[in-house]
C-alpha positions, 0 to 999 in steps of 0.5 A: 066758622061763626057757628063754631065759635059761638056754640060748644063743641060736641062733648066727645070732641072735647074729651078726645082733645082735652089731653093735648097741649095748646101747641099740639092743638094749633098743629091740628088747626093748621091742618084744618081741624075745626074741633081743635079750634073749638077746644082752643076757644074753650080754653082761651075764649073767656080770657080773650074776651076779658082782654078785648073788653079791657081794651075796647070797653064795649061788650059787642066790640069785644065779642067781635074782636075775639071772633076775628082773632080766632078766625085769624088763628084758623087762617094762620095757625100754620105760621105759629112757631113754638120756639118764638112764643107759647101758643097761649101768648100767640093767641092772645096777641092776636086778640090784642091786635084785633082789639087795637085795630077795632079801637082805631076803627071806632076812633075814626068812625066816631071822630073821638077817642073811644076812651071818652065813651065811658067807664069799662063795662065791667069791674076788675075780674079774674079776666082782668088779672089774666090779661095783666098776667098775659102782658107780663108774660109777653114782656118776660118772653121778649126779655128772654130773646135779648142778648144775655148781657142786654137782658142782665143790664135791663133786669138789674136796672129796671127790676133791681133798681140799680142806677147805671153807675151802680150797674157799672160798679157791680159788673166791673164794666165801664159806664159807657158799656152799661149805657150802650147795653141798656140803650140797645137792649131797650130798643130791641125790647120795644121792637119785640113788644111792638110785634106783640102789640104791646108797644107801651108795656115797657118804658 
């Protein structure tokens, strides 16, 4: 597996699989198709490394995180559920989790926060932008899994900038109902983001 993730797949394999969707590739990976994993790595390896580097601020650790994440993709592809998340989100969530795990491991080993080691190894890049896009997508997918009335209250409140009183007036509902919807919706949203490893991505 190490060789698979550090070398490019044969050109023929790339041509054969390039037309498949990410979800179809994951289905092949679930049946132990290593060429499908190599194709996924070609598609997401660069963005995955950018995400890991943004979290870890260390090139070698970022490479380790990506390696471990794709090994996790190999081992758990059969547990991927397309109705719960896009394949790209699922893969990058694994990268995010492995990166956070490595941060905690390094914190314990060094006895000091990893953030104090220094500045990021690279300035903002296309990968950084892709990382932010990934995080926004995770939040949007989490919002889509809320009850419609909870999602409406949160979107109007946080994105629309309305106060709870303004929301109650606009929706013609008691203020207590609005408060309840926002509280339960936000609690559920935090749970969903925690599952994706993005606990701090929403207030």
